[in-house]
C-alpha positions in Angstrom: -0.1 3.2 21.0 -2.5 4.4 23.7 -6.2 3.7 23.5 -8.1 6.2 21.3 -4.9 7.9 20.2 -4.7 7.2 16.4 -5.5 10.1 14.1 -5.9 9.7 10.4 -6.2 12.3 7.6 -7.4 11.8 4.0 -7.1 14.5 1.3 -9.1 14.3 -1.9 -7.7 15.3 -5.3 -9.0 18.4 -7.1 -6.2 20.3 -8.8 -6.1 24.0 -7.7 -9.3 23.4 -5.6 -7.1 21.6 -3.1 -6.4 25.1 -1.8 -9.9 24.7 -0.2 -8.7 21.5 1.6 -5.8 23.4 3.0 -8.0 26.3 4.2 -10.3 23.8 6.0 -7.3 22.0 7.5 -5.9 25.4 8.7 -9.2 26.2 10.4 -9.1 22.7 12.1 -5.6 23.2 13.4 -6.5 26.6 14.8 -9.6 25.2 16.4 -7.4 22.5 18.1 -5.0 25.1 19.5 -5.7 28.8 18.7 -2.4 30.0 20.3 -0.1 27.4 18.8 -1.8 25.5 15.9 0.0 22.1 15.6 1.6 21.0 12.4 -0.5 18.2 10.8 2.6 15.9 11.0 2.6 16.3 14.8 -1.1 15.7 15.1 -1.9 13.0 12.6 -0.4 9.5 12.6 -1.1 8.9 8.9 -1.8 11.2 6.1 -2.9 10.0 2.6 -3.9 11.8 -0.5 -4.6 11.6 -4.2 -3.6 14.0 -7.0 -3.0 17.4 -5.5 -4.2 15.9 -2.2 -1.3 13.5 -2.4 1.1 16.3 -3.2 -0.2 18.1 -0.1 0.1 14.9 2.0 3.8 14.7 1.2 4.4 18.4 1.9 2.6 18.2 5.3 3.8 14.7 6.4 7.1 13.9 4.7 8.4 17.5 4.5 6.8 18.4 7.8 5.4 21.7 6.7 2.9 23.8 8.7 -0.4 24.4 6.9 0.6 28.0 6.2 3.9 26.9 4.7 2.1 24.4 2.6 -0.4 26.9 1.3 2.4 29.2 0.2 4.2 26.4 -1.6 1.1 24.9 -3.1 -0.2 28.2 -4.6 3.3 29.0 -6.0 3.4 25.6 -7.6 0.0 25.9 -9.2 0.8 29.4 -10.5 3.9 28.0 -12.2 2.5 24.8 -13.5 -1.0 25.7 -14.7 -0.3 29.0 -16.4 1.1 27.7 -19.7 -0.8 25.2 -21.8 0.6 23.2 -24.7 -0.7 24.1 -28.1 0.6 21.0 -30.0 -0.5 18.0 -27.9 -0.4 15.2 -30.5 3.0 13.5 -30.9 4.4 12.2 -34.2 3.3 8.7 -33.2 -0.3 9.9 -32.7 -0.3 9.7 -28.9 -1.8 12.5 -27.0 0.5 14.5 -24.7 -0.6 16.1 -21.4 -2.1 19.5 -21.5 0.6 21.0 -19.3 4.3 20.6 -19.1 5.2 17.6 -16.9 8.8 18.8 -16.7 7.6 22.1 -15.2 5.7 20.1 -12.5 8.9 18.1 -11.8 11.0 21.3 -11.5 8.4 22.9 -9.2 8.4 19.9 -6.8 12.2 19.8 -6.7 12.3 23.6 -6.0 10.0 22.9 -3.0 12.4 20.2 -1.8 15.4 22.5 -2.1 13.6 25.4 -0.3 12.8 23.1 2.6 16.5 22.0 2.9 16.0 18.6 1.4 18.0 16.9 -1.4 15.9 17.0 -4.6 16.3 13.2 -4.9 15.4 12.4 -1.3 13.5 9.1 -1.0 9.9 9.0 0.0 10.5 6.3 2.6 11.2 7.6 6.1 11.4 5.1 8.9 12.1 7.8 11.5 8.9 9.8 11.2 5.9 9.2 13.5 3.6 10.5 10.7 3.2 8.0 8.0 2.5 9.3 4.5 1.1 7.7 1.3 -0.1 8.9 -2.1 -2.4 7.1 -4.5 -1.4 6.5 -8.1 -2.8 4.2 -10.8 -0.7 1.6 -12.6 -0.9 2.3 -16.3 -0.2 -1.4 -17.0 -3.0 -2.9 -14.8 -5.3 0.0 -13.9 -5.0 -0.8 -10.2 -4.6 1.7 -7.4 -1.0 1.6 -6.1 0.1 3.3 -2.8 3.5 4.8 -2.7 4.3 5.0 1.0 6.9 6.5 3.3 6.5 3.4 5.6 7.0 -0.3 5.1 3.9 -2.4 5.3 2.8 -6.0 4.3 1.8 -4.6 0.9 5.1 -2.9 0.2 6.8 -3.7 -3.1 10.3 -3.0 -4.5 9.1 0.6 -5.2 9.3 1.3 -1.5 13.1 1.1 -1.7 13.6 3.4 -4.6 10.8 5.9 -5.1 11.8 9.5 -4.5 9.6 12.2 -3.1 9.4 14.0 -6.5 8.5 10.8 -8.3 5.7 10.1 -5.9 4.3 13.6 -6.2 4.5 13.4 -10.0 2.8 10.0 -10.1 -0.1 11.0 -7.9 -0.5 14.3 -9.8 -0.4 12.9 -13.3 -4.0 13.7 -14.0 -5.3 12.2 -17.2 -5.0 14.7 -20.1 -3.2 17.2 -17.8 0.3 15.6 -17.4 2.2 12.7 -19.0 2.5 9.4 -17.1 5.8 8.9 -15.1 8.0 5.8 -15.1 9.3 4.7 -11.7 11.7 2.0 -10.6 14.2 -0.3 -12.3 11.5 -1.8 -14.6 10.0 1.5 -15.7 6.5 0.9 -14.4 4.3 3.8 -15.5 1.8 5.6 -13.3 -0.9 8.2 -13.6 -3.0 9.9 -10.9 -4.9 7.8 -8.4 -8.3 9.3 -9.5 -8.1 7.2 -12.7 -8.2 4.0 -10.5 -11.2 5.3 -8.5 -9.3 6.7 -5.5 -9.8 10.4 -5.8 -11.2 10.2 -2.3 -8.6 8.0 -0.6 -10.5 7.5 2.6 -11.1 3.7 2.0 -7.4 3.3 1.0 -6.4 5.2 4.1 -8.4 2.8 6.2 -6.8 -0.2 4.5 -3.3 1.2 4.9 -3.9 2.0 8.6 -5.2 -1.6 9.2 -2.0 -2.9 7.7 0.0 -0.8 10.3 -2.2 -1.1 13.4 -4.0 -4.3 12.8 -7.5 -5.4 13.6 -7.7 -3.2 16.7 -7.6 -0.1 14.6 -11.3 0.8 15.0 -11.1 0.5 18.8 -7.9 2.6 19.0 -9.0 5.3 16.6 -9.4 8.8 18.0 -10.5 10.5 14.8 -10.5 10.1 11.0 -10.7 13.3 9.1 -11.5 13.4 5.4 -11.3 16.6 3.5 -12.7 17.2 0.0 -12.2 19.8 -2.7 -15.8 20.9 -3.2 -19.1 19.1 -3.8 -19.7 18.8 -7.6 -22.7 20.3 -9.3 -25.6 17.9 -9.9 -26.1 17.6 -13.7 -28.6 15.3 -15.5 -27.0 12.5 -17.5 -28.2 12.3 -21.1 -29.1 9.0 -22.7 -26.1 8.7 -24.9 -23.0 6.5 -24.2 -20.5 9.4 -24.1 -22.5 11.3 -21.5 -22.8 8.2 -19.3 -19.1 7.5 -19.5 -18.3 11.1 -18.8 -20.4 11.0 -15.6 -18.8 7.7 -14.5 -15.3 9.0 -15.0 -15.8 12.4 -13.2 -13.6 12.2 -10.1 -15.6 14.8 -8.2 -18.7 12.6 -8.4 -16.7 9.5 -7.3 -15.4 11.3 -4.2 -18.9 11.9 -2.8 -20.0 8.3 -3.6 -16.9 7.0 -1.8 -17.5 9.3 1.2 -21.1 8.0 1.5 -20.1 4.4 1.1 -17.4 4.7 3.8 -19.8 6.4 6.2 -22.3 3.5 5.8 -19.6 0.9 6.1 -18.1 2.5 9.2 -21.4 3.7 10.7 -20.0 3.1 14.3 -17.3 5.6 13.7 -19.8 8.1 12.5 -22.2 7.5 15.4 -19.3 7.7 17.9 -18.2 11.1 16.5 -14.9 9.8 15.3 -15.4 10.2 11.5 -15.4 13.7 10.1 -16.0 14.7 6.5 -15.4 18.3 5.5 -16.2 19.5 2.0 -17.4 22.8 0.7 -21.0 22.5 -0.4 -21.4 25.5 -2.7 -19.1 27.8 -4.6 -16.5 25.5 -6.1 -18.6 23.4 -8.4 -17.9 25.5 -11.5 -14.1 25.9 -10.9 -11.9 23.7 -13.0 -8.9 21.9 -11.6 -6.5 24.2 -13.5 -8.2 27.6 -13.0 -5.4 29.2 -10.9 -6.9 32.7 -11.4 -9.9 31.7 -9.3 -7.9 31.2 -6.0 -9.8 34.1 -4.4 -13.1 32.5 -5.2 -11.9 29.2 -3.7 -10.8 31.0 -0.5 -14.0 33.0 -0.2 -16.3 29.9 -0.7 -14.3 27.9 1.8 -14.4 30.7 4.3 -18.2 30.9 4.1 -18.4 27.1 4.5 -16.1 27.0 7.6 -18.0 29.9 9.2 -21.3 28.1 9.1 -22.7 26.9 12.4 -22.8 23.2 11.5 -19.2 23.1 10.3 -18.0 25.1 13.4 -19.7 22.6 15.6 -18.2 19.7 13.7 -14.7 21.2 13.9 -15.1 21.7 17.7 -16.2 18.2 18.1 -13.2 17.0 16.1 -10.8 19.1 18.2 -12.2 18.3 21.6 -10.7 15.8 24.1 -11.4 12.2 23.0 -14.3 10.3 24.5 -13.9 6.6 25.0 -15.8 3.8 26.7 -14.7 2.3 30.0 -14.6 -1.1 28.3 -11.8 0.2 26.0 -9.9 1.5 29.0 -10.4 -1.7 31.1 -10.8 -4.7 28.7 -10.7 -7.1 31.7 -14.1 -5.7 32.7 -15.8 -6.1 29.4 -18.1 -8.9 30.5 -19.7 -6.8 33.3 -19.0 -3.3 32.0 -22.2 -1.3 31.6 -22.2 1.6 29.2 -20.2 4.6 30.6 -18.2 7.3 29.1 -14.9 8.7 30.3 -13.3 11.8 29.0 -9.5 11.6 29.1 -7.2 14.6 29.5 -3.5 14.7 28.4 -1.3 12.9 30.9 0.7 15.3 33.1 4.1 14.7 34.6 3.8 13.2 38.1 6.2 13.3 41.0 4.9 12.4 44.4 3.8 9.6 46.8 4.2 6.1 45.4 1.1 4.5 46.8 -2.5 5.4 45.8 -3.9 6.2 49.2 -1.1 8.6 50.1 -1.2 10.2 46.8 -4.9 10.8 47.0 -4.8 12.0 50.6 -2.1 14.5 49.7 -4.2 15.8 46.9 -1.1 15.4 44.6 -3.0 14.2 41.6 -4.8 16.8 39.4 -8.3 16.0 38.1 -8.6 13.5 35.3 -12.2 13.6 34.2 -15.8 13.0 35.1 -17.6 9.8 34.6 -21.3 10.6 33.8 -23.8 7.9 34.6 -27.5 7.7 34.7 -30.3 6.0 36.6 -29.3 4.0 39.7 -25.8 4.1 41.0 -23.5 1.2 40.1 -22.6 -1.4 42.7 -19.6 -0.2 44.8 -18.0 -3.7 44.7 -18.1 -3.7 40.9 -16.7 -0.2 40.7 -14.0 -1.0 43.2 -13.0 -4.0 41.1 -13.0 -1.9 38.0 -10.8 0.8 39.5 -8.5 -1.7 41.1 -7.8 -3.1 37.6 -6.5 0.2 36.3 -3.4 -0.4 34.2 0.0 0.7 35.4 1.2 2.0 38.7 1.3 5.4 40.4 3.2 7.8 38.2 2.1 6.0 35.0 -1.1 5.6 33.0 -4.4 6.4 34.6 -2.8 6.7 38.1 -1.4 10.0 37.1 -4.6 11.7 37.7 -7.4 11.8 40.3 -10.7 10.5 39.0 -13.8 12.4 40.2 -16.7 10.0 40.0 -20.1 11.6 39.6 -23.2 9.4 40.1 -26.4 11.2 39.3 -28.5 11.6 42.4 -26.2 9.1 44.2 -23.8 11.4 46.1 -23.4 8.9 49.0 -22.4 6.1 46.6 -19.8 8.5 45.0 -18.3 9.3 48.4 -18.4 5.6 49.3 -16.6 4.7 46.1 -13.8 7.2 46.6 -13.3 6.0 50.2 -13.2 2.4 49.1 -10.7 3.2 46.4 -8.4 5.0 48.9 -8.3 1.9 51.1 -7.2 -0.5 48.4 -3.7 -0.3 49.9 -5.2 -1.3 53.4 -4.7 2.2 54.7 -7.8 3.6 56.4 -7.4 7.2 55.1 -10.5 9.4 54.7 -10.4 11.4 51.5 -12.1 14.8 51.4 -12.4 14.6 47.7 -14.7 16.8 45.7 -17.3 15.4 43.5 -19.9 17.0 41.2 -23.2 15.8 39.8 -23.3 15.8 36.0 -26.6 16.2 34.3 -26.7 13.9 31.2 
């Protein structure tokens, strides 16, 4: 995978409030490309979620829905599942049943599969997809968080071979007191929603899963990690009795913000580099329950106000912009002598033209790649020449596809000298009339 090209998406749980997550994601996709917003499955390399966030992760990643298609399917599912509550919730054996009909949820998920031209018993696993998907559930036997994945990883169990899409969706959606647990696999292991195990915000689980796939180099190769919540909870004082304290500890909405802050502190470099983005409506959703389907308009309105705020617009534009990476990441052989520089990379165009660098540059056949802003005194030409000579690949591949315009603040002669030296790497004394521009830092 190319440097700085891994994109990750985490979706919190929140019942019907996950509509807010979808509206935020829709705005992000439109910001990325207003004319042709990408499908999340074509933009992100891994999508993970818990509860309704897990259900959405499957619809976006495994079923390859657009955000608009997912919004329609999700709202229809919520309308059908959360409308009718059970009146007799205590079974003959004294055990408490879920507040809502678990079979109705299963039917709704299978209807989505059929409408999207999938078999209703299709497996979650999908080796052919470039977008990996997982949902968080909690083992009823152990209380541990379990990831049901579409991809094989070192942590995969026998459930990878047999879990269906609808079973994974049921497992991650089996909110305590809302739906009954579900048994999966040949041994009948029972699962409830991932929030019970403390993963209502799955960002830390997402990082762990991504590390399993891409290894220790994940942080250096990450382009962005986007985490989307379902609304910041209201701040309420905790009374001095045991039940109040337990209720506060078990509130998933509170756990999501604690997890978000802990992850930000743990991965402070990602936050500082502008590669970690957390979107979560601050006001307007705190009083809306997970099952209040009649408040969809309020959810959309509160989310619209949040997205329209200047700070969030700025954050979305930053998330959608071209990646910014260090030259050390591009040229690891120069790490020992590489001073801090930034290089903005554009998508790689198709190239057909001269097969040696000097001729290609002289012919002006290569479109602009980027600008390298530097400050203070200009770097030594020999060092830069060695750095550029070490570019990976050959003409027609990698960084050779594009002409680099080097800008050295207040050092225009050094810039021209560098470009001339680079052109003569092939021992051809060709003068290049290349443009350069001075960038103010």
